[in-house]
C-alpha positions as YAML, in Angstrom:
chain: A
units: angstrom
residues:
- id: 1
  name: MET
  ca: [-152.01, 250.72, 96.66]
- id: 2
  name: LYS
  ca: [-155.28, 250.47, 98.51]
- id: 3
  name: ALA
  ca: [-157.08, 250.10, 95.19]
- id: 4
  name: HIS
  ca: [-154.84, 247.18, 94.21]
- id: 5
  name: GLY
  ca: [-155.43, 245.50, 97.59]
- id: 6
  name: LEU
  ca: [-159.21, 245.94, 97.26]
- id: 7
  name: ILE
  ca: [-159.21, 244.43, 93.74]
- id: 8
  name: LEU
  ca: [-157.05, 241.52, 94.87]
- id: 9
  name: PHE
  ca: [-159.32, 240.88, 97.86]
- id: 10
  name: SER
  ca: [-162.48, 240.92, 95.74]
- id: 11
  name: ALA
  ca: [-160.92, 238.58, 93.13]
- id: 12
  name: LEU
  ca: [-159.96, 236.16, 95.87]
- id: 13
  name: LEU
  ca: [-163.49, 236.27, 97.34]
- id: 14
  name: ILE
  ca: [-165.05, 235.56, 93.92]
- id: 15
  name: ALA
  ca: [-162.68, 232.58, 93.37]
- id: 16
  name: VAL
  ca: [-163.63, 231.06, 96.75]
- id: 17
  name: LEU
  ca: [-167.34, 231.43, 96.01]
- id: 18
  name: MET
  ca: [-166.93, 229.83, 92.58]
- id: 19
  name: MET
  ca: [-165.15, 226.80, 94.03]
- id: 20
  name: HIS
  ca: [-167.97, 226.13, 96.46]
- id: 21
  name: GLY
  ca: [-170.54, 226.57, 93.69]
- id: 22
  name: GLN
  ca: [-169.06, 223.65, 91.70]
- id: 23
  name: GLU
  ca: [-169.91, 220.90, 94.21]
- id: 24
  name: ALA
  ca: [-171.52, 217.83, 92.69]
- id: 25
  name: ALA
  ca: [-175.17, 217.02, 93.12]
- id: 26
  name: PRO
  ca: [-176.00, 213.97, 95.27]
- id: 27
  name: PRO
  ca: [-176.15, 210.67, 93.33]
- id: 28
  name: SER
  ca: [-179.86, 210.20, 93.98]
- id: 29
  name: VAL
  ca: [-180.84, 213.17, 91.83]
- id: 30
  name: ASP
  ca: [-182.28, 212.04, 88.49]
- id: 31
  name: LEU
  ca: [-181.30, 214.53, 85.83]
- id: 32
  name: PHE
  ca: [-183.32, 212.96, 83.01]
- id: 33
  name: PRO
  ca: [-186.58, 211.54, 84.44]
- id: 34
  name: GLU
  ca: [-188.18, 210.87, 81.03]
- id: 35
  name: GLN
  ca: [-185.54, 208.21, 80.14]
- id: 36
  name: GLU
  ca: [-186.33, 204.78, 81.44]
- id: 37
  name: GLU
  ca: [-183.61, 202.23, 81.80]
- id: 38
  name: GLU
  ca: [-183.83, 199.27, 79.46]
- id: 39
  name: PRO
  ca: [-183.35, 195.93, 81.15]
- id: 40
  name: SER
  ca: [-180.02, 194.35, 80.25]
- id: 41
  name: PRO
  ca: [-180.14, 190.99, 78.49]
- id: 42
  name: THR
  ca: [-179.72, 188.18, 80.95]
- id: 43
  name: PRO
  ca: [-176.83, 185.84, 80.37]
- id: 44
  name: PRO
  ca: [-177.53, 182.17, 79.75]
- id: 45
  name: PRO
  ca: [-177.94, 180.15, 82.94]
- id: 46
  name: ASN
  ca: [-174.58, 178.35, 82.59]
- id: 47
  name: GLY
  ca: [-172.63, 181.42, 81.50]
- id: 48
  name: PRO
  ca: [-171.13, 182.18, 78.12]
- id: 49
  name: GLU
  ca: [-169.54, 179.46, 76.00]
- id: 50
  name: LEU
  ca: [-165.81, 179.39, 76.79]
- id: 51
  name: PRO
  ca: [-163.18, 177.34, 74.98]
- id: 52
  name: GLU
  ca: [-161.50, 174.44, 76.74]
- id: 53
  name: LEU
  ca: [-158.27, 175.05, 78.63]
- id: 54
  name: LYS
  ca: [-156.25, 173.05, 76.10]
- id: 55
  name: GLN
  ca: [-157.59, 175.21, 73.26]
- id: 56
  name: LEU
  ca: [-156.57, 178.33, 75.15]
- id: 57
  name: ASP
  ca: [-153.08, 176.95, 75.78]
- id: 58
  name: ASP
  ca: [-152.68, 176.05, 72.11]
- id: 59
  name: SER
  ca: [-153.79, 179.50, 71.00]
- id: 60
  name: PHE
  ca: [-151.11, 181.21, 73.09]
- id: 61
  name: LYS
  ca: [-148.25, 178.95, 72.01]
- id: 62
  name: PRO
  ca: [-145.99, 180.43, 69.36]
- id: 63
  name: LYS
  ca: [-146.70, 179.00, 65.95]
- id: 64
  name: SER
  ca: [-144.09, 176.76, 64.38]
- id: 65
  name: LEU
  ca: [-142.37, 178.12, 61.30]
- id: 66
  name: GLY
  ca: [-141.30, 174.67, 60.17]
- id: 67
  name: LYS
  ca: [-138.88, 172.00, 61.28]
- id: 68
  name: ASP
  ca: [-135.77, 173.71, 59.92]
- id: 69
  name: ALA
  ca: [-136.70, 177.12, 61.34]
- id: 70
  name: ASP
  ca: [-137.38, 175.63, 64.76]
- id: 71
  name: ALA
  ca: [-134.01, 173.85, 64.72]
- id: 72
  name: LEU
  ca: [-132.25, 177.09, 63.78]
- id: 73
  name: GLN
  ca: [-134.06, 178.94, 66.55]
- id: 74
  name: VAL
  ca: [-133.01, 176.33, 69.13]
- id: 75
  name: GLN
  ca: [-129.45, 176.50, 67.82]
- id: 76
  name: ALA
  ca: [-129.41, 180.30, 68.10]
- id: 77
  name: LEU
  ca: [-130.70, 180.11, 71.68]
- id: 78
  name: TRP
  ca: [-128.10, 177.43, 72.46]
- id: 79
  name: ARG
  ca: [-125.30, 179.64, 71.09]
- id: 80
  name: GLN
  ca: [-126.45, 182.51, 73.32]
- id: 81
  name: LEU
  ca: [-126.42, 180.24, 76.36]
- id: 82
  name: LYS
  ca: [-123.05, 178.84, 75.39]
- id: 83
  name: ASN
  ca: [-121.56, 182.33, 75.11]
- id: 84
  name: ARG
  ca: [-122.92, 183.26, 78.54]
- id: 85
  name: THR
  ca: [-121.81, 180.02, 80.20]
- id: 86
  name: VAL
  ca: [-118.31, 179.69, 78.72]
- id: 87
  name: ASN
  ca: [-117.20, 182.87, 80.48]
- id: 88
  name: ASP
  ca: [-118.28, 181.57, 83.90]
- id: 89
  name: PRO
  ca: [-115.15, 181.27, 86.12]
- id: 90
  name: ASP
  ca: [-116.23, 177.90, 87.58]
- id: 91
  name: VAL
  ca: [-116.74, 176.43, 84.12]
- id: 92
  name: GLN
  ca: [-113.39, 177.75, 82.90]
- id: 93
  name: GLY
  ca: [-111.68, 176.33, 85.98]
- id: 94
  name: ALA
  ca: [-113.28, 172.92, 85.46]
- id: 95
  name: LYS
  ca: [-112.16, 172.88, 81.83]
- id: 96
  name: LYS
  ca: [-108.56, 173.79, 82.72]
- id: 97
  name: TYR
  ca: [-108.58, 171.14, 85.43]
- id: 98
  name: ALA
  ca: [-109.79, 168.52, 82.92]
- id: 99
  name: GLN
  ca: [-107.17, 169.58, 80.35]
- id: 100
  name: ALA
  ca: [-104.40, 169.20, 82.94]
- id: 101
  name: ALA
  ca: [-105.09, 165.50, 83.58]
- id: 102
  name: ARG
  ca: [-102.08, 163.23, 83.26]
- id: 103
  name: THR
  ca: [-103.78, 160.02, 82.12]
- id: 104
  name: ASP
  ca: [-106.54, 159.32, 79.68]
- id: 105
  name: LEU
  ca: [-108.81, 157.74, 82.30]
- id: 106
  name: GLU
  ca: [-108.34, 160.69, 84.64]
- id: 107
  name: LYS
  ca: [-109.06, 163.12, 81.80]
- id: 108
  name: ARG
  ca: [-112.28, 161.33, 80.89]
- id: 109
  name: LYS
  ca: [-113.47, 161.46, 84.51]
- id: 110
  name: ARG
  ca: [-112.65, 165.17, 84.78]
- id: 111
  name: LEU
  ca: [-114.33, 165.90, 81.46]
- id: 112
  name: ARG
  ca: [-117.49, 164.15, 82.70]
- id: 113
  name: ASP
  ca: [-117.50, 166.47, 85.72]
- id: 114
  name: TYR
  ca: [-116.84, 169.46, 83.45]
- id: 115
  name: TYR
  ca: [-119.74, 168.60, 81.11]
- id: 116
  name: GLU
  ca: [-122.02, 168.03, 84.10]
- id: 117
  name: LEU
  ca: [-121.25, 171.51, 85.45]
- id: 118
  name: TYR
  ca: [-121.31, 173.15, 82.02]
- id: 119
  name: TYR
  ca: [-124.70, 171.78, 80.97]
- id: 120
  name: GLN
  ca: [-126.16, 172.26, 84.44]
- id: 121
  name: ARG
  ca: [-125.40, 175.99, 84.22]
- id: 122
  name: MET
  ca: [-126.79, 176.22, 80.69]
- id: 123
  name: SER
  ca: [-129.96, 174.37, 81.59]
- id: 124
  name: ALA
  ca: [-130.52, 176.70, 84.56]
- id: 125
  name: LEU
  ca: [-130.47, 179.63, 82.11]
- id: 126
  name: ALA
  ca: [-132.64, 177.89, 79.48]
- id: 127
  name: THR
  ca: [-136.16, 179.26, 79.10]
- id: 128
  name: THR
  ca: [-137.96, 176.82, 76.81]
- id: 129
  name: PRO
  ca: [-138.53, 173.09, 77.22]
- id: 130
  name: GLU
  ca: [-137.30, 172.49, 73.66]
- id: 131
  name: LEU
  ca: [-133.98, 174.09, 74.53]
- id: 132
  name: LYS
  ca: [-133.67, 172.01, 77.71]
- id: 133
  name: LEU
  ca: [-134.26, 168.84, 75.68]
- id: 134
  name: ALA
  ca: [-131.62, 169.91, 73.15]
- id: 135
  name: LEU
  ca: [-129.16, 170.62, 75.97]
- id: 136
  name: GLN
  ca: [-129.79, 167.19, 77.49]
- id: 137
  name: ALA
  ca: [-129.16, 165.56, 74.10]
- id: 138
  name: LEU
  ca: [-125.90, 167.50, 73.66]
- id: 139
  name: LYS
  ca: [-124.79, 166.58, 77.17]
- id: 140
  name: ASP
  ca: [-125.54, 162.90, 76.54]
- id: 141
  name: GLY
  ca: [-123.61, 163.09, 73.28]
- id: 142
  name: HIS
  ca: [-120.55, 164.65, 74.89]
- id: 143
  name: GLN
  ca: [-120.55, 162.23, 77.79]
- id: 144
  name: GLY
  ca: [-121.20, 159.29, 75.45]
- id: 145
  name: ILE
  ca: [-117.98, 160.06, 73.61]
- id: 146
  name: LEU
  ca: [-116.09, 159.73, 76.88]
- id: 147
  name: ALA
  ca: [-117.30, 156.19, 77.50]
- id: 148
  name: GLN
  ca: [-115.08, 153.39, 76.26]
- id: 149
  name: PRO
  ca: [-117.29, 150.32, 76.29]
- id: 150
  name: ARG
  ca: [-114.75, 148.04, 74.60]
- id: 151
  name: VAL
  ca: [-111.98, 148.77, 77.06]
- id: 152
  name: ARG
  ca: [-112.08, 146.56, 80.11]
- id: 153
  name: PRO
  ca: [-110.98, 148.46, 83.19]
- id: 154
  name: SER
  ca: [-108.43, 146.60, 85.23]
- id: 155
  name: PRO
  ca: [-108.05, 147.14, 88.97]
- id: 156
  name: THR
  ca: [-104.78, 148.69, 90.00]
- id: 157
  name: PRO
  ca: [-102.48, 146.38, 92.03]
- id: 158
  name: GLU
  ca: [-102.14, 148.92, 94.87]
- id: 159
  name: LEU
  ca: [-105.86, 149.02, 95.56]
- id: 160
  name: SER
  ca: [-106.80, 145.36, 95.27]
- id: 161
  name: GLY
  ca: [-103.76, 143.88, 96.99]
- id: 162
  name: THR
  ca: [-103.34, 141.14, 94.39]
- id: 163
  name: PRO
  ca: [-101.81, 141.58, 90.99]
- id: 164
  name: SER
  ca: [-104.28, 141.32, 88.17]
- id: 165
  name: PRO
  ca: [-103.68, 138.77, 85.45]
- id: 166
  name: THR
  ca: [-102.58, 140.29, 82.18]
- id: 167
  name: PRO
  ca: [-104.84, 139.29, 79.31]
- id: 168
  name: THR
  ca: [-103.06, 137.59, 76.47]
- id: 169
  name: SER
  ca: [-103.85, 138.33, 72.90]
- id: 170
  name: THR
  ca: [-104.46, 135.64, 70.33]
- id: 171
  name: PRO
  ca: [-102.14, 135.80, 67.32]
- id: 172
  name: PHE
  ca: [-103.59, 136.26, 63.86]
- id: 173
  name: LYS
  ca: [-103.53, 132.95, 62.00]
- id: 174
  name: LYS
  ca: [-103.35, 132.79, 58.24]
- id: 175
  name: LYS
  ca: [-105.56, 130.40, 56.37]
- id: 176
  name: ALA
  ca: [-103.90, 127.25, 55.01]
- id: 177
  name: LYS
  ca: [-104.52, 128.22, 51.36]
- id: 178
  name: GLU
  ca: [-102.83, 131.58, 51.69]
- id: 179
  name: LYS
  ca: [-99.82, 130.13, 53.42]
- id: 180
  name: HIS
  ca: [-98.62, 128.01, 50.48]
- id: 181
  name: LYS
  ca: [-99.52, 130.30, 47.63]
- id: 182
  name: LYS
  ca: [-96.67, 131.65, 45.60]
- id: 183
  name: GLN
  ca: [-96.71, 134.91, 43.84]
- id: 184
  name: LYS
  ca: [-96.19, 134.90, 40.11]
- id: 185
  name: VAL
  ca: [-93.75, 137.38, 38.77]
- id: 186
  name: HIS
  ca: [-94.61, 138.98, 35.46]
- id: 187
  name: LYS
  ca: [-91.73, 140.00, 33.21]
...
């Protein structure tokens, strides 16, 4: 046992001495004095030629694959946003509320609110400016359908206090020639 302890002690002493022998030389020591450092080339006085910022921006933009491919890519991104937004409880509630309207005018107003909420949520999730423009165009299209520019809104009698005059329609008048024409019967 004493022999094993003596061997272990001597091995440990050798390991400690070896660790101290591996210390690095100070940085001022020149290991290769015959090599002289070559002077580095000096840069031009104004620095290297760099491209303009616009050129850099253009180089990092994704390249267009063509008009049709870009349209399909925007449509695919729109479908992903639509799938994520349709399941939103607020959007579903707004749609059910709009569907439950009793009159056409009330339904159009509720649908405007629904489309506003729906496209606002989708545009918050949109990542590219092209997709945001496409969403704005779709929103304008949906809300444009709701407008009825040829229908003149009439104030309700309860709100205005005075009954509104009912517009009269003009009857369709036949031309004088058509009025006296007789049909020939072929036998």
